[in-house]
C-alpha positions in Angstrom: 22.8 39.3 -61.4 25.6 38.0 -59.2 23.3 36.1 -56.8 20.3 33.9 -57.4 16.8 35.5 -57.0 14.6 35.2 -53.9 17.5 34.2 -51.6 17.8 30.8 -53.4 21.2 29.0 -52.9 23.8 29.0 -55.6 23.9 25.2 -55.6 20.7 23.2 -55.7 19.9 19.6 -56.2 16.4 18.9 -57.5 15.0 15.4 -57.0 11.8 13.6 -57.7 10.1 11.0 -59.9 11.1 11.2 -63.6 8.0 12.9 -64.8 6.7 16.1 -66.4 6.5 17.9 -63.0 10.2 17.2 -62.4 11.1 18.4 -65.9 9.2 21.6 -65.3 11.1 22.2 -62.0 14.4 21.9 -63.8 13.2 24.1 -66.7 12.1 26.7 -64.2 15.6 26.7 -62.6 17.2 27.1 -66.0 14.9 29.9 -66.9 15.9 31.8 -63.7 19.5 31.5 -64.9 20.9 28.4 -63.3 23.1 26.0 -65.3 23.1 22.2 -65.3 25.9 20.9 -63.2 27.0 17.7 -64.8 24.4 15.1 -65.8 21.5 13.7 -63.9 21.6 10.7 -61.5 18.9 8.1 -61.7 17.8 5.3 -59.4 14.7 3.1 -59.1 12.8 2.8 -55.9 10.9 -0.3 -56.8 8.0 1.6 -58.4 9.4 4.7 -60.1 12.6 6.1 -61.6 13.9 8.8 -59.3 16.1 11.5 -60.8 18.4 14.0 -59.2 19.8 17.0 -61.1 22.2 19.5 -59.7 22.0 23.1 -60.9 24.6 25.9 -60.2 24.3 29.6 -60.4 26.8 30.7 -63.1 28.8 33.2 -61.1 29.4 30.6 -58.4 31.5 28.5 -60.6 33.9 31.4 -61.4 35.2 31.9 -57.9 
């Protein structure tokens, strides 16, 4: 498949609290065929650790 399913963009940044729901969202993107783009970024908002993880559709990186 040369394009992501359901009209999703080739590059996505997933963000949210560092919890099981965020991990599931990243896992779902990987199951669709996305690949991690570098490591995650972390910050603290005073209450929670917030994480951002970029994912890239594999064919997008080969152009």
